[in-house]
TORKOL-643339 format. One record per residue (C-alpha): residue in one letter; x, y, z negated. Coordinates in Angstrom, 2 decimals, decimal comma. Each point is the difference from the previous one (the first is absolute). Example, Ala and Ser with C-alpha at 12.3 -4.5 7.8 and 13.67 -1.06 7.14 Angstrom:
2
resn; east; north; up
A; 12,30; -4,50; -7,80
S; 1,37; 3,44; 0,66
***
This chain:
417
resn; east; north; up
X; 122,62; 98,38; -85,09
X; -2,79; -0,47; -2,53
X; 0,32; -3,61; -1,18
X; -3,41; -0,60; -1,57
X; -1,62; -3,39; 0,35
X; -2,91; 0,76; 2,33
X; -2,33; -2,68; -1,36
X; 0,70; 0,85; -3,65
X; -0,59; 3,69; 0,66
X; -3,25; -0,74; 1,82
X; -1,24; -2,23; -2,82
X; 0,92; 2,52; -2,67
X; -1,71; 2,85; 1,84
X; -3,21; -2,00; 0,41
X; 0,12; -1,16; -3,62
X; 0,42; 3,49; -1,42
X; -2,59; 1,55; 2,30
X; -2,52; -2,65; -1,05
X; 0,93; 0,51; -3,65
X; -0,33; 3,78; 0,11
X; -3,19; -0,25; 2,06
X; -1,49; -2,05; -2,83
X; -0,22; 3,09; -2,20
X; -3,42; 1,26; 0,96
X; -1,07; -2,99; 2,08
X; -3,71; 0,55; 0,69
X; -2,97; -2,23; 0,75
X; 0,18; 0,77; 3,74
X; 3,47; -1,47; 0,35
X; 1,89; 3,28; 0,07
X; 1,77; 2,15; -2,57
X; -1,55; 3,04; -1,66
X; 2,53; 1,86; -2,13
X; -0,97; 3,59; -0,60
X; 2,15; 2,61; -1,74
X; 0,02; -0,36; -3,82
X; -2,39; -2,97; 0,04
X; 0,71; -3,05; -2,20
X; 1,12; -1,87; 3,16
X; 2,40; 2,82; 0,84
X; 1,44; -0,05; -3,53
X; 0,48; -3,76; 0,12
X; 1,76; 0,23; 3,38
X; 2,42; 2,67; -1,22
X; 0,72; -1,97; -3,17
X; 0,57; -3,14; 2,08
X; 2,48; 1,86; 2,21
X; 1,64; 1,52; -3,07
X; 0,64; -3,47; -1,42
X; 1,23; -1,31; 3,37
X; 2,53; 2,83; 0,27
X; 1,18; -0,46; -3,58
X; 0,58; -3,71; 0,62
X; 2,44; 0,95; 2,78
X; 1,86; 2,38; -2,28
X; -1,28; 3,21; 1,58
X; -0,26; 3,07; -2,22
X; -3,75; 0,62; -0,07
X; -1,98; 3,12; -0,84
X; -3,26; 1,79; 0,75
X; -0,37; 3,70; 0,64
X; -2,79; 1,98; -1,65
X; -2,70; -0,88; 2,55
X; 0,75; -3,72; 0,32
X; 2,47; -0,32; 2,86
X; 2,15; -3,03; -0,83
X; 3,74; -0,06; 0,77
X; 2,48; -2,90; -0,13
X; 3,64; 0,96; 0,36
X; 3,31; -1,66; 0,76
X; 2,43; 2,33; -1,72
X; 2,81; 1,42; 2,13
X; 3,55; -0,42; -1,24
X; 1,48; 3,17; 1,49
X; -2,60; 2,52; 1,23
X; -2,49; -0,17; -2,83
X; -1,62; 3,31; 0,95
X; -0,91; -1,29; 3,46
X; -2,96; -2,33; 0,64
X; -1,27; -1,78; 3,09
X; -3,72; -0,67; -0,46
X; -2,23; -2,52; 1,77
X; -3,55; -1,22; -0,57
X; -3,65; 0,83; 0,65
X; -3,39; 0,26; -1,76
X; -1,63; -2,62; -2,23
X; -3,63; 1,12; 0,33
X; -2,33; -1,45; 2,63
X; -3,18; 0,86; 1,82
X; -3,15; -1,84; -1,03
X; 0,26; -3,64; 1,13
X; 3,42; 0,56; 1,51
X; 2,72; -2,44; 0,97
X; 3,38; -1,11; -1,33
X; 2,29; 2,04; 2,24
X; -0,96; 3,69; 0,06
X; 2,12; 1,73; -2,62
X; 1,08; -2,98; -2,02
X; 2,18; -1,35; 2,83
X; 2,33; 2,98; -0,43
X; 0,29; -0,68; -3,73
X; 0,67; -3,73; 0,40
X; 2,45; 0,63; 2,86
X; 1,89; 2,57; -2,05
X; 0,17; -2,32; -3,00
X; 1,31; -2,92; 2,06
X; 2,51; 2,21; 1,82
X; 1,45; 1,25; -3,30
X; 0,01; -3,52; -1,45
X; 1,91; -1,32; 3,03
X; 2,51; 2,86; -0,07
X; 0,68; -0,44; -3,70
X; 0,47; -3,77; 0,32
X; 2,22; 0,36; 3,08
X; 2,06; 3,13; -0,71
X; -0,47; 0,82; -3,67
X; -0,76; 3,51; -1,25
X; -0,13; 2,76; 2,67
X; 2,11; 3,14; -0,01
X; -3,11; 2,19; -0,22
X; -3,38; -0,79; -1,51
X; -2,40; -2,14; 2,01
X; -3,57; 0,30; -1,17
X; -3,33; -1,57; 0,96
X; -3,20; 1,92; -0,74
X; -3,56; -1,24; -0,39
X; -1,88; 3,23; 0,57
X; -3,17; 0,56; -1,98
X; -2,31; 0,99; 2,86
X; -0,21; 0,89; 3,68
X; -3,38; -1,11; 1,34
X; -2,52; 2,36; -1,65
X; -2,29; -3,01; -0,50
X; -1,21; 0,78; -3,52
X; 0,27; 3,78; -0,24
X; -0,19; 2,65; 2,75
X; 3,75; 0,58; -0,03
X; 2,81; -1,69; 1,91
X; 3,77; -0,49; -0,50
X; -0,21; 0,51; -3,77
X; 3,12; -2,14; -0,47
X; 2,34; 1,55; 2,54
X; -1,32; 3,52; -0,57
X; 0,99; -0,26; -3,65
X; 3,47; -1,21; 0,90
X; 0,45; 2,95; 2,36
X; -1,65; 2,47; -2,38
X; -2,78; 0,99; 2,40
X; -2,93; -1,46; -1,99
X; -1,78; 2,54; -2,16
X; -1,97; -0,69; -3,16
X; -2,68; 2,43; 1,13
X; -0,71; -2,13; 3,09
X; -1,15; -3,05; -1,96
X; -1,07; 1,03; -3,49
X; -3,64; 0,52; 1,03
X; -0,50; -2,92; 2,40
X; -1,81; -3,28; -0,74
X; -0,40; -3,41; 1,59
X; -3,27; -1,42; 1,35
X; -0,98; -1,10; -3,53
X; 0,51; 3,45; -1,48
X; 3,25; -0,90; -1,78
X; 2,31; 3,00; 0,03
X; 3,51; -0,19; 1,38
X; 1,41; 1,21; -3,31
X; -1,98; -2,57; -2,00
X; 1,13; -2,88; 2,22
X; 3,63; 1,14; -0,12
X; 0,01; 0,25; -3,80
X; -1,73; -3,38; -0,33
X; 2,83; -1,54; 2,06
X; 2,56; 1,60; -2,31
X; 1,25; 2,83; 2,19
X; -0,28; 3,78; 0,22
X; 0,91; 2,98; 2,12
X; 3,48; 0,82; 1,19
X; 1,58; 3,00; -1,70
X; -0,24; 2,44; 2,91
X; 2,60; 2,30; -1,58
X; 2,63; -2,74; 0,18
X; 2,29; -0,22; 3,01
X; -0,65; -2,80; 2,48
X; 2,58; -2,72; 0,56
X; 3,23; 1,15; 1,59
X; 1,68; -3,40; 0,21
X; -1,96; -1,50; 2,91
X; 2,25; -0,07; 3,08
X; -2,26; -2,11; 2,23
X; -3,42; -1,64; 0,01
X; -0,94; -3,02; 2,13
X; -3,46; -1,53; 0,35
X; -0,66; -3,36; 1,63
X; -3,65; -0,42; 1,02
X; -2,25; -2,09; 2,20
X; -0,68; 1,88; 3,23
X; -3,82; 0,12; -0,38
X; -0,21; -0,03; 3,78
X; 0,51; -2,57; 2,74
X; 2,96; 1,38; 1,97
X; 2,80; -2,12; -1,49
X; -1,98; -3,24; 0,25
X; -1,03; 0,72; 3,60
X; 3,60; 0,78; 0,95
X; 1,28; -2,97; -2,06
X; 2,42; 2,19; -1,92
X; 0,56; -0,71; -3,71
X; 1,24; 3,43; -1,10
X; -1,19; 3,51; 0,66
X; 2,27; 2,89; -0,95
X; -2,15; 3,07; -0,57
X; 1,18; 3,31; 1,43
X; -3,05; 2,12; -0,86
X; -3,05; -0,18; -2,20
X; -2,68; 1,76; 1,98
X; -1,55; 3,32; -0,87
X; -3,76; 0,09; -0,45
X; -2,63; 2,65; 0,57
X; -3,53; -0,80; -1,13
X; -3,14; 1,98; 0,72
X; -3,65; -0,07; -0,93
X; -2,15; 1,28; 2,87
X; -3,57; 1,17; -0,58
X; -2,22; 0,38; 3,06
X; -3,28; 1,81; -0,69
X; -2,78; -0,07; 2,56
X; -3,75; -0,06; -0,52
X; -2,01; -2,98; -1,22
X; -3,24; -0,39; 1,96
X; -2,64; -2,47; 1,11
X; 1,42; -2,66; 2,31
X; -3,19; -0,25; 2,04
X; -1,10; 3,61; 0,37
X; 3,34; 1,80; 0,50
X; 1,00; 0,10; 3,73
X; 3,61; -0,89; 0,73
X; 0,80; 3,49; 1,24
X; -1,17; 1,64; -3,23
X; 1,95; -2,15; -2,39
X; 2,99; 0,89; -2,20
X; 0,97; -3,61; -0,58
X; 2,88; -0,24; -2,45
X; 0,58; -3,66; 0,88
X; 0,43; 0,70; 3,73
X; 2,47; 2,80; -0,80
X; 1,93; -2,13; -2,49
X; 0,11; -2,94; 2,42
X; 1,57; 2,19; 2,70
X; 2,49; 1,32; -2,55
X; 0,98; -3,48; -1,15
X; 0,52; -1,15; 3,59
X; 2,10; 3,10; 0,69
X; 2,15; -0,67; -3,08
X; 0,74; -3,50; 1,25
X; 0,80; 1,30; 3,49
X; 2,47; 2,54; -1,40
X; 1,76; -2,67; -2,08
X; 0,28; -2,30; 3,01
X; 1,39; 2,88; 2,07
X; 2,74; 0,72; -2,55
X; 0,86; -3,67; -0,31
X; 2,07; -1,79; -2,62
X; 0,82; 0,71; -2,74
X; -3,02; 2,33; -0,36
X; -3,11; -1,67; -1,39
X; -3,38; 1,60; -0,71
X; -2,88; -1,72; -1,75
X; -3,59; 0,95; -0,73
X; -0,62; -2,41; -2,84
X; -3,05; 1,34; -1,78
X; -3,25; 1,38; 1,41
X; -3,09; 1,20; -1,89
X; -3,20; 0,87; 1,86
X; -2,79; 2,04; -1,53
X; -2,88; -0,67; -0,35
X; 0,96; -3,37; 1,55
X; -3,58; -0,91; 0,92
X; -1,03; -1,81; 3,18
X; -2,57; 2,57; 1,18
X; 1,81; 3,24; -0,92
X; 2,54; 1,87; 2,13
X; 3,13; 0,10; -2,19
X; 0,46; 3,40; -1,60
X; 3,43; -0,53; -1,51
X; 2,99; -2,28; 0,48
X; 3,04; -0,11; -2,24
X; 3,06; -1,92; 1,16
X; 3,65; -0,31; -0,87
X; 3,18; 0,18; 2,08
X; 3,26; -1,70; -1,02
X; 2,88; 1,00; 2,28
X; 3,61; -1,21; -0,40
X; 3,34; 0,53; 1,74
X; 3,70; -0,35; -0,79
X; 0,79; 3,61; 0,97
X; -1,80; 2,90; -1,58
X; 0,04; 2,35; 3,00
X; -1,76; -2,65; 2,11
X; -2,44; -0,74; -2,80
X; -0,91; 3,66; -0,34
X; -0,21; 0,47; 3,78
X; -2,33; -2,97; 0,42
X; -2,29; 0,95; -2,88
X; -0,20; 3,59; 1,23
X; -1,07; -1,30; 3,41
X; -2,59; -2,20; -1,69
X; -1,40; 2,95; -1,92
X; -0,22; 2,22; 3,08
X; -1,68; -2,78; 1,98
X; -2,70; -0,74; -2,57
X; -0,68; 3,73; -0,38
X; -0,71; 0,20; 3,73
X; -2,30; -3,00; -0,21
X; -1,88; 1,66; -2,88
X; -0,51; 3,12; 2,12
X; -1,17; -2,03; 2,99
X; -2,53; -1,98; -2,05
X; -1,27; 2,91; -2,11
X; 0,98; -1,39; -3,40
X; 1,93; 1,51; -2,88
X; 3,35; -1,40; -1,02
X; 1,96; -0,03; -3,26
X; 3,57; -1,37; -0,04
X; 1,68; -0,82; -3,31
X; 3,68; -0,94; 0,10
X; 0,41; -1,65; -3,41
X; 3,21; -1,95; 0,45
X; 3,15; 1,25; 1,68
X; 2,98; -2,26; -0,77
X; 3,10; 0,48; 2,10
X; 1,96; -2,99; 1,38
X; 2,87; -1,25; -2,17
X; 3,20; -1,15; 1,72
X; 2,02; -2,76; -1,60
X; 3,67; 0,64; -0,69
X; 2,01; -0,46; 3,21
X; 3,05; -1,40; -1,77
X; -2,06; -2,63; -1,81
X; -1,79; -0,91; 3,23
X; 3,39; -0,57; 1,65
X; 1,15; -2,07; -2,97
X; -3,01; -2,27; 0,41
X; 0,68; -0,29; 3,72
X; 3,59; -0,94; -0,77
X; -1,01; -2,61; -2,55
X; -2,51; -1,56; 2,38
X; 2,56; -0,18; 2,79
X; 2,69; -1,38; -2,31
X; -2,29; -2,73; -1,29
X; -1,72; -0,82; 3,34
X; -3,35; 1,31; -1,21
X; -2,36; 1,17; 2,75
X; -1,48; 3,46; -0,64
X; -2,07; 2,79; 1,49
X; 0,26; 3,74; -0,63
X; -3,54; 1,21; -0,65
X; -2,20; 2,41; -1,93
X; -2,48; -0,58; -2,79
X; -3,57; 0,96; 0,80
X; -1,00; -0,36; -3,66
X; 1,07; 1,95; -3,05
X; 2,46; -1,51; -2,51
X; 1,88; 0,87; -3,17
X; 3,08; 0,48; 2,18
X; -1,44; 3,25; 1,38
X; -0,25; 1,38; -3,55
X; 3,41; -1,31; -1,06
X; 1,60; 1,65; 3,04
X; -0,46; 3,30; -1,86
X; 2,38; -1,29; -2,70
X; 2,71; -1,92; 1,85
X; 1,04; -1,44; 3,37
X; -2,65; -2,63; 0,74
X; -0,41; -3,01; 2,29
X; -2,88; -2,35; 0,65
X; 0,04; -3,53; 1,34
X; -2,95; -1,95; 1,41
X; -0,63; -3,72; 0,37
X; -2,86; -1,28; 2,19
X; -3,64; -0,18; -1,09
X; -1,87; -2,95; 1,51
X; -2,61; 1,45; 2,41
X; 0,74; 3,40; -1,51
X; -2,29; -0,78; -2,94
X; 0,53; 1,85; -3,28
X; -2,02; 0,96; -3,08
X; -1,53; -3,46; 0,19
X; 0,36; -3,36; -1,75
X; 1,06; -1,49; 3,35
X; 2,91; 2,37; 0,62
X; 3,03; -2,17; 0,70
X; 3,64; 0,11; 1,06
X; 1,90; -3,10; 1,04
X; 2,52; -1,00; -2,71
X; 2,83; 0,01; 2,54
X; -0,79; 3,64; 0,84
X; -0,16; 0,90; -3,69
X; 3,46; -1,49; -0,41
X; 1,40; 1,93; 2,98
X; -1,24; 3,25; -1,52
X; 1,60; -0,77; -3,36
X; 3,28; -0,89; 1,71
X; 0,09; 3,43; 1,66
X; -0,83; 1,60; -3,34
X; 2,79; -1,93; -1,74
X; 2,50; 1,13; 2,63
X; -0,76; 3,70; -0,37
X; -0,19; -0,15; -3,82
X; 3,45; -1,62; 0,05
X; 1,34; 2,79; 2,20
X; -1,46; 2,66; -2,28
X; 0,66; -1,62; -3,36
X; 3,31; -1,84; 0,31
X; 2,13; 2,26; 2,17
X; 1,90; 3,11; -1,06
X; -1,55; 2,19; 2,71
X; -3,72; 0,54; -0,43
***
């Protein structure tokens, strides 16, 4: 049994989350901590000092990922890694990303104080970036750990103020990873604890979600081209109204998603109408489709049906159609053995849990390319995330950390990995 003091753990979690959220606290009551900003640098340095105070071996990699390690006594070439990303969205909250870092730190601190040094390395990581909030690039931290980030992808991009990625990185004291160097071979497992960013766990009054899949995503931009014309002098039967065609397509997309049922979701989140004038028949509509599922064959099947359906609607309404599939990310399963270990720990410690999938992307999906990976959720109040009012009850935070402690003990302190 995990013998943490519940109230002390709750208080320490809240204290550290508030402390870390203070780096980049903005005038709107949230936290804005963009990659390589002064606030980002201060947060990483604050975490560096915190880890050093606990006796962790601390180091940065070339791009600014921060690692704090409890050295293993026996299997020093094997590392169990936990953590999340330190960057935030604009005016974000105190849970997304930084919860995984704080949870990992407290788990390692508890294990060291209770059991001493582990047999194999236990390491917490504060990843440089995941959100894509400052530059048009996501997962910079985890992609550098796994070796999938390429210099060519970022060396010519800038932020909204025209500051180049390279300039910002150098100003913060970091540089590019040596792409000729081999990636880490010591990581035997990666675990990320995260707020759910949805309302399922709170609705079902379950403190822990054990993730089985991170969904795949297919995203499209659809361009519907009709004929702009006078709204008063063009009879209904002679129109090529792009808005009418797009509206029928959007309704059909929703109907297809409802027909497939959970866990498929399809969203039309952005619509542009041209010329967007009250007395002109719309000549062009551009809209997006975001479709997600836990199994790739179902995701492909659904999106193919969507494409065929909107093509038929285009023919029926006499408009032209252009379909651009610009994102095609396959679902990522979590490691079955780690999932079972989390189930076992929850059952052993009387922690209520739910097996579920993640509808959002996370560093865990990138890290799964490197090592067996697991992801744990705690509830988000009202499902709110990326907001100053995102919140998780302290007792639920503590339950998540208890489960994390249990699995890290299994992986770090026992002969069999």
